[in-house]
DSSP file (Angstrom, degrees, kcal/mol; ACC not computed):
  #  RESIDUE AA STRUCTURE BP1 BP2  ACC     N-H-->O    O-->H-N    N-H-->O    O-->H-N    TCO  KAPPA ALPHA  PHI   PSI    X-CA   Y-CA   Z-CA
    1    1 A X              0   0    0      0, 0.0    68,-0.0     0, 0.0    16,-0.0   0.000 360.0 360.0 360.0 143.6  113.0   84.0   99.9
    2    2 A X        -     0   0    0      1,-0.1     2,-0.3    12,-0.1    11,-0.1  -0.275 360.0-111.1 -68.5 151.7  114.9   85.5   96.9
    3    3 A X        -     0   0    0     70,-0.1     2,-0.4     9,-0.1    11,-0.1  -0.632  32.8-174.2 -81.4 138.3  118.5   84.5   96.3
    4    4 A X        -     0   0    0     -2,-0.3     2,-0.9     9,-0.1    73,-0.2  -0.898   9.0-167.8-137.9 104.7  121.0   87.3   96.9
    5    5 A X        +     0   0    0     -2,-0.4     3,-0.4     7,-0.2     5,-0.3  -0.819  15.1 170.2 -96.5 105.1  124.6   86.6   96.0
    6    6 A X    >   +     0   0    0     -2,-0.9     3,-2.2     1,-0.2    -1,-0.1   0.158  37.0 114.3-107.6  18.0  126.5   89.5   97.6
    7    7 A X  T 3  S+     0   0    0      1,-0.3    -1,-0.2     2,-0.1     4,-0.1   0.779  88.0  42.5 -62.0 -24.7  130.1   88.6   97.3
    8    8 A X  T 3  S-     0   0    0     -3,-0.4    -1,-0.3     2,-0.4    -2,-0.1   0.184 122.0-106.3-102.4  15.3  130.6   91.5   94.9
    9    9 A X  S <  S+     0   0    0     -3,-2.2     2,-0.4     1,-0.2    -2,-0.1   0.820  89.1 113.5  60.3  34.3  128.5   93.8   97.1
   10   10 A X        -     0   0    0     -5,-0.3    -2,-0.4     2,-0.0     2,-0.3  -1.000  65.4-129.7-131.5 135.2  125.7   93.6   94.5
   11   11 A X        -     0   0    0     -2,-0.4     2,-0.3    -3,-0.1    -7,-0.1  -0.604  13.8-165.5 -82.5 144.8  122.4   91.9   95.1
   12   12 A X        -     0   0    0     -2,-0.3    -7,-0.2    -9,-0.1     2,-0.1  -0.705  19.4-179.7-129.1  78.4  121.1   89.4   92.6
   13   13 A X        -     0   0    0     -2,-0.3    -9,-0.1     1,-0.1     5,-0.0  -0.405  37.1 -90.7 -81.5 156.0  117.5   89.0   93.5
   14   14 A X    >>  -     0   0    0    -11,-0.1     4,-2.2     1,-0.1     3,-0.6  -0.312  39.3-113.9 -60.2 146.7  115.1   86.7   91.7
   15   15 A X  H 3> S+     0   0    0      1,-0.2     4,-2.4     2,-0.2     5,-0.2   0.859 115.9  52.9 -54.6 -39.4  113.3   88.3   88.8
   16   16 A X  H 3> S+     0   0    0      2,-0.2     4,-2.2     1,-0.2    -1,-0.2   0.861 108.5  50.8 -67.8 -33.2  109.9   88.1   90.5
   17   17 A X  H <> S+     0   0    0     -3,-0.6     4,-2.5     2,-0.2    -2,-0.2   0.931 111.2  47.9 -66.0 -45.9  111.3   89.8   93.6
   18   18 A X  H  X S+     0   0    0     -4,-2.2     4,-2.8     1,-0.2    -2,-0.2   0.896 111.3  51.2 -61.8 -40.2  112.7   92.6   91.5
   19   19 A X  H  X S+     0   0    0     -4,-2.4     4,-2.7    -5,-0.2     5,-0.2   0.926 110.3  48.5 -63.7 -45.1  109.4   93.0   89.6
   20   20 A X  H  X S+     0   0    0     -4,-2.2     4,-2.3     2,-0.2    -2,-0.2   0.923 114.3  45.8 -61.4 -44.8  107.4   93.2   92.9
   21   21 A X  H  X S+     0   0    0     -4,-2.5     4,-2.6     2,-0.2    -2,-0.2   0.930 113.7  48.4 -64.6 -45.5  109.8   95.8   94.3
   22   22 A X  H  X S+     0   0    0     -4,-2.8     4,-2.1     1,-0.2    -2,-0.2   0.907 112.0  49.5 -62.8 -42.0  109.8   97.8   91.1
   23   23 A X  H  X S+     0   0    0     -4,-2.7     4,-2.0    -5,-0.2    -1,-0.2   0.922 112.0  47.8 -63.1 -43.8  106.0   97.7   90.9
   24   24 A X  H  X S+     0   0    0     -4,-2.3     4,-2.2     1,-0.2    -2,-0.2   0.912 111.6  49.9 -64.7 -41.6  105.6   98.8   94.5
   25   25 A X  H  X S+     0   0    0     -4,-2.6     4,-2.4     1,-0.2    -1,-0.2   0.850 107.9  54.3 -66.3 -33.4  108.1  101.6   94.1
   26   26 A X  H  X S+     0   0    0     -4,-2.1     4,-2.0     2,-0.2    -1,-0.2   0.901 108.3  49.2 -64.5 -40.7  106.3  102.8   90.9
   27   27 A X  H  X S+     0   0    0     -4,-2.0     4,-2.1     2,-0.2    -2,-0.2   0.909 111.2  49.5 -64.9 -40.6  103.0  103.0   92.9
   28   28 A X  H  X S+     0   0    0     -4,-2.2     4,-2.4     2,-0.2    -2,-0.2   0.912 108.0  53.9 -63.4 -42.3  104.8  105.0   95.6
   29   29 A X  H  X S+     0   0    0     -4,-2.4     4,-2.1     1,-0.2    -1,-0.2   0.905 108.4  49.6 -58.3 -41.9  106.2  107.3   93.0
   30   30 A X  H  X S+     0   0    0     -4,-2.0     4,-2.1     1,-0.2    -1,-0.2   0.882 108.3  53.2 -64.3 -38.3  102.7  107.9   91.7
   31   31 A X  H  X S+     0   0    0     -4,-2.1     4,-2.0     2,-0.2    -2,-0.2   0.896 107.6  51.1 -63.4 -39.7  101.5  108.6   95.3
   32   32 A X  H  X S+     0   0    0     -4,-2.4     4,-2.1     2,-0.2    -2,-0.2   0.917 109.1  50.1 -64.8 -42.8  104.3  111.2   95.7
   33   33 A X  H  X S+     0   0    0     -4,-2.1     4,-2.0     1,-0.2    -1,-0.2   0.888 108.5  54.5 -61.0 -37.5  103.2  112.9   92.5
   34   34 A X  H  X S+     0   0    0     -4,-2.1     4,-2.2     1,-0.2    -1,-0.2   0.884 106.1  51.1 -62.9 -39.0   99.7  112.9   93.8
   35   35 A X  H  X S+     0   0    0     -4,-2.0     4,-2.5     2,-0.2    -1,-0.2   0.912 106.9  53.4 -65.6 -41.7  100.8  114.7   96.9
   36   36 A X  H  X S+     0   0    0     -4,-2.1     4,-2.4     1,-0.2    -1,-0.2   0.921 110.0  48.5 -57.9 -42.3  102.5  117.3   94.9
   37   37 A X  H  X S+     0   0    0     -4,-2.0     4,-1.9     1,-0.2    -1,-0.2   0.895 108.6  53.8 -64.4 -39.8   99.3  117.9   93.0
   38   38 A X  H  <>S+     0   0    0     -4,-2.2     5,-2.7     2,-0.2    -2,-0.2   0.912 109.5  47.9 -60.7 -42.4   97.4  118.1   96.3
   39   39 A X  H ><5S+     0   0    0     -4,-2.5     3,-1.6     1,-0.2    -2,-0.2   0.934 111.2  50.5 -63.0 -46.0   99.7  120.8   97.5
   40   40 A X  H 3<5S+     0   0    0     -4,-2.4    -1,-0.2     1,-0.3    -2,-0.2   0.817 112.0  48.2 -61.8 -30.4   99.4  122.7   94.2
   41   41 A X  T 3<5S-     0   0    0     -4,-1.9    -1,-0.3    -5,-0.2    -2,-0.2   0.284 113.2-117.8 -95.6  10.5   95.6  122.5   94.5
   42   42 A X  T < 5 -     0   0    0     -3,-1.6    -3,-0.2     1,-0.2    -2,-0.1   0.862  45.0-178.4  57.6  40.2   95.5  123.7   98.1
   43   43 A X      < -     0   0    0     -5,-2.7    -1,-0.2     1,-0.1     5,-0.1  -0.395  44.0 -78.5 -66.5 148.8   94.0  120.4   99.4
   44   44 A X    >>  -     0   0    0      1,-0.1     4,-1.5     3,-0.1     3,-0.9  -0.212  41.2-125.5 -52.9 133.1   93.3  120.4  103.2
   45   45 A X  H 3> S+     0   0    0      1,-0.3     4,-2.8     2,-0.2     5,-0.2   0.843 106.8  56.5 -53.1 -42.8   96.6  119.8  105.1
   46   46 A X  H 3> S+     0   0    0      1,-0.2     4,-1.9     2,-0.2    -1,-0.3   0.865 105.4  52.2 -61.8 -35.5   95.2  116.9  107.1
   47   47 A X  H <> S+     0   0    0     -3,-0.9     4,-1.6     2,-0.2    -1,-0.2   0.885 110.9  47.6 -66.9 -38.4   94.4  115.0  103.9
   48   48 A X  H  X S+     0   0    0     -4,-1.5     4,-2.3     2,-0.2    -2,-0.2   0.923 110.0  52.2 -67.4 -43.5   97.9  115.6  102.6
   49   49 A X  H  X S+     0   0    0     -4,-2.8     4,-2.3     1,-0.2    -2,-0.2   0.861 106.1  55.0 -61.5 -35.1   99.4  114.4  105.8
   50   50 A X  H  X S+     0   0    0     -4,-1.9     4,-1.8    -5,-0.2    -1,-0.2   0.910 109.1  47.3 -62.5 -42.2   97.3  111.2  105.6
   51   51 A X  H  X S+     0   0    0     -4,-1.6     4,-2.1     2,-0.2    -2,-0.2   0.876 109.4  53.1 -68.3 -37.4   98.7  110.5  102.2
   52   52 A X  H  X S+     0   0    0     -4,-2.3     4,-2.5     1,-0.2    -2,-0.2   0.914 107.9  51.3 -62.4 -42.4  102.3  111.2  103.4
   53   53 A X  H  X S+     0   0    0     -4,-2.3     4,-2.2     1,-0.2    -1,-0.2   0.886 108.3  52.4 -61.5 -38.4  101.7  108.7  106.2
   54   54 A X  H  X S+     0   0    0     -4,-1.8     4,-2.2     2,-0.2    -1,-0.2   0.894 109.7  48.5 -65.0 -39.6  100.5  106.1  103.7
   55   55 A X  H  X S+     0   0    0     -4,-2.1     4,-2.8     2,-0.2     5,-0.2   0.917 109.7  51.7 -66.9 -42.9  103.7  106.6  101.6
   56   56 A X  H  X S+     0   0    0     -4,-2.5     4,-2.3     1,-0.2    -2,-0.2   0.910 110.9  48.8 -59.6 -41.3  105.9  106.3  104.6
   57   57 A X  H  X S+     0   0    0     -4,-2.2     4,-2.0     2,-0.2    -1,-0.2   0.908 111.0  49.9 -64.1 -42.5  104.1  103.0  105.5
   58   58 A X  H  X S+     0   0    0     -4,-2.2     4,-1.9     2,-0.2    -2,-0.2   0.907 111.3  48.6 -64.4 -42.0  104.5  101.7  101.9
   59   59 A X  H  X S+     0   0    0     -4,-2.8     4,-2.7     1,-0.2    -1,-0.2   0.893 109.0  53.6 -65.0 -39.0  108.3  102.6  101.9
   60   60 A X  H  X S+     0   0    0     -4,-2.3     4,-2.7    -5,-0.2    -1,-0.2   0.896 107.0  52.1 -61.1 -39.1  108.7  100.8  105.3
   61   61 A X  H  X S+     0   0    0     -4,-2.0     4,-2.1     2,-0.2    -1,-0.2   0.902 110.1  48.2 -64.6 -40.5  107.1   97.7  103.8
   62   62 A X  H  X S+     0   0    0     -4,-1.9     4,-2.5     2,-0.2     5,-0.2   0.936 112.8  48.8 -63.0 -46.0  109.5   97.8  100.8
   63   63 A X  H  X S+     0   0    0     -4,-2.7     4,-2.8     1,-0.2    -2,-0.2   0.904 110.7  50.1 -61.6 -42.6  112.4   98.2  103.3
   64   64 A X  H  X S+     0   0    0     -4,-2.7     4,-2.3     2,-0.2    -1,-0.2   0.901 111.3  48.9 -63.2 -41.0  111.2   95.4  105.5
   65   65 A X  H  X S+     0   0    0     -4,-2.1     4,-1.9     2,-0.2    -2,-0.2   0.935 114.8  44.1 -63.6 -46.7  110.9   93.1  102.5
   66   66 A X  H  X S+     0   0    0     -4,-2.5     4,-2.4     1,-0.2    -2,-0.2   0.882 112.3  52.9 -67.0 -38.3  114.4   94.0  101.2
   67   67 A X  H  X S+     0   0    0     -4,-2.8     4,-2.8    -5,-0.2    -1,-0.2   0.905 107.7  51.1 -64.2 -41.7  115.9   93.7  104.7
   68   68 A X  H  X S+     0   0    0     -4,-2.3     4,-2.4     1,-0.2    -1,-0.2   0.916 111.0  48.1 -61.4 -42.8  114.4   90.2  105.1
   69   69 A X  H  X S+     0   0    0     -4,-1.9     4,-0.7     2,-0.2     5,-0.4   0.908 111.7  50.9 -62.9 -40.9  115.9   89.2  101.8
   70   70 A X  H ><>S+     0   0    0     -4,-2.4     5,-2.6     1,-0.2     3,-0.7   0.923 111.5  46.8 -62.5 -46.1  119.3   90.7  102.8
   71   71 A X  I 3<>S+     0   0    0     -4,-2.8     5,-0.9     1,-0.2    -1,-0.2   0.921 113.7  47.9 -61.3 -44.2  119.3   88.8  106.2
   72   72 A X  I 3<5S+     0   0    0     -4,-2.4    -1,-0.2    -5,-0.2    -2,-0.2   0.498 130.5  13.8 -80.5  -3.3  118.3   85.5  104.6
   73   73 A X  I <X5S+     0   0    0     -3,-0.7     4,-2.9    -4,-0.7     5,-0.2   0.501 127.9  33.9-131.5 -75.6  120.9   85.7  101.9
   74   74 A X  I  >5S+     0   0    0     -5,-0.4     4,-2.4     1,-0.2    -3,-0.2   0.920 122.9  43.8 -57.1 -49.7  123.7   88.2  102.0
   75   75 A X  I  ><S+     0   0    0     -5,-2.6     4,-2.5     2,-0.2    -1,-0.2   0.926 114.6  49.5 -65.1 -44.6  124.2   88.2  105.7
   76   76 A X  H  ><S+     0   0    0     -5,-0.9     4,-2.6    -6,-0.4    -1,-0.2   0.923 111.4  50.2 -59.3 -44.5  123.9   84.4  106.0
   77   77 A X  H  X S+     0   0    0     -4,-2.9     4,-1.8     1,-0.2    -1,-0.2   0.913 111.3  48.2 -61.0 -43.2  126.5   84.1  103.2
   78   78 A X  H  <>S+     0   0    0     -4,-2.4     5,-2.6    -5,-0.2     4,-0.4   0.892 111.4  49.6 -67.1 -38.7  128.9   86.5  104.9
   79   79 A X  H ><5S+     0   0    0     -4,-2.5     3,-1.3     1,-0.2    -2,-0.2   0.937 111.2  49.5 -63.3 -45.7  128.6   84.7  108.2
   80   80 A X  H 3<5S+     0   0    0     -4,-2.6    -1,-0.2     1,-0.3    -2,-0.2   0.824 108.4  53.6 -62.8 -31.2  129.2   81.4  106.6
   81   81 A X  T 3<5S-     0   0    0     -4,-1.8    -1,-0.3    -5,-0.2    -2,-0.2   0.535 118.8-112.3 -82.6  -4.5  132.3   82.8  104.9
   82   82 A X  T < 5 +     0   0    0     -3,-1.3    -3,-0.2    -4,-0.4    -2,-0.1   0.710  49.4 177.5  85.2  20.9  133.7   84.0  108.2
   83   83 A X      < -     0   0    0     -5,-2.6     4,-0.2    -6,-0.2    -1,-0.2  -0.359  20.6-162.7 -61.3 131.6  133.4   87.7  107.5
   84   84 A X  S    S+     0   0    0      1,-0.2     4,-0.4     2,-0.1     3,-0.3   0.705  86.5  54.9 -85.2 -22.3  134.4   89.8  110.5
   85   85 A X  S  > S+     0   0    0      1,-0.2     4,-2.3     2,-0.1     5,-0.2   0.609  81.4  89.0 -87.1 -12.9  132.7   92.9  109.2
   86   86 A X  H  > S+     0   0    0      1,-0.2     4,-2.5     2,-0.2    -1,-0.2   0.850  86.2  49.1 -60.8 -39.0  129.2   91.5  108.8
   87   87 A X  H  > S+     0   0    0     -3,-0.3     4,-2.5    -4,-0.2    -1,-0.2   0.899 111.2  49.3 -69.8 -39.1  127.9   92.2  112.3
   88   88 A X  H  > S+     0   0    0     -4,-0.4     4,-2.1     2,-0.2    -2,-0.2   0.917 113.0  48.2 -63.9 -42.4  129.1   95.8  112.2
   89   89 A X  H  X S+     0   0    0     -4,-2.3     4,-2.3     2,-0.2    -2,-0.2   0.919 111.4  50.0 -62.5 -43.9  127.4   96.3  108.9
   90   90 A X  H  X S+     0   0    0     -4,-2.5     4,-2.5    -5,-0.2    -2,-0.2   0.903 108.9  52.0 -62.8 -41.8  124.2   94.7  110.1
   91   91 A X  H  X S+     0   0    0     -4,-2.5     4,-2.3     1,-0.2    -1,-0.2   0.909 110.3  48.5 -61.5 -41.6  124.2   97.0  113.2
   92   92 A X  H  X S+     0   0    0     -4,-2.1     4,-2.3     2,-0.2    -1,-0.2   0.887 110.5  51.6 -65.5 -38.9  124.6  100.0  111.0
   93   93 A X  H  X S+     0   0    0     -4,-2.3     4,-2.1     2,-0.2    -2,-0.2   0.929 110.5  47.9 -63.2 -45.7  121.8   98.8  108.7
   94   94 A X  H  X S+     0   0    0     -4,-2.5     4,-1.7     2,-0.2    -2,-0.2   0.907 110.0  53.0 -62.6 -42.5  119.4   98.3  111.7
   95   95 A X  H  X S+     0   0    0     -4,-2.3     4,-0.6     1,-0.2    -1,-0.2   0.931 110.0  48.1 -57.4 -46.8  120.3  101.8  113.1
   96   96 A X  H >< S+     0   0    0     -4,-2.3     3,-0.8     1,-0.2    -1,-0.2   0.892 111.2  50.5 -62.6 -39.0  119.4  103.4  109.7
   97   97 A X  H 3< S+     0   0    0     -4,-2.1    -1,-0.2     1,-0.2    -2,-0.2   0.801 107.6  53.5 -70.5 -28.0  116.2  101.5  109.5
   98   98 A X  H 3<        0   0    0     -4,-1.7    -1,-0.2     1,-0.2    -2,-0.2   0.524 360.0 360.0 -86.4  -5.4  115.1  102.5  113.0
   99   99 A X    <<        0   0    0     -3,-0.8    -1,-0.2    -4,-0.6    -2,-0.1   0.492 360.0 360.0 -71.9 360.0  115.6  106.3  112.4
């Protein structure tokens, strides 16, 4: 799991983790541009909705990967340091992810 030193509220992920995330987000960005083109070209609605579902799934995968890294690094570090706010922050993060 990538290292994340969050004492300054900034993540410091390993370079390979950042590269994987950036590459995946670039592919998602391309998919979104593709959907815009589909709308402009009057592609059948169900086909567009299928692509939207694929993008949502891809974004969820990015979020899950980042959340796992956050739990295994930032959250663990804050718990070890005795942070009182960490659980409230974690609860808010989980709420946002479940929306």
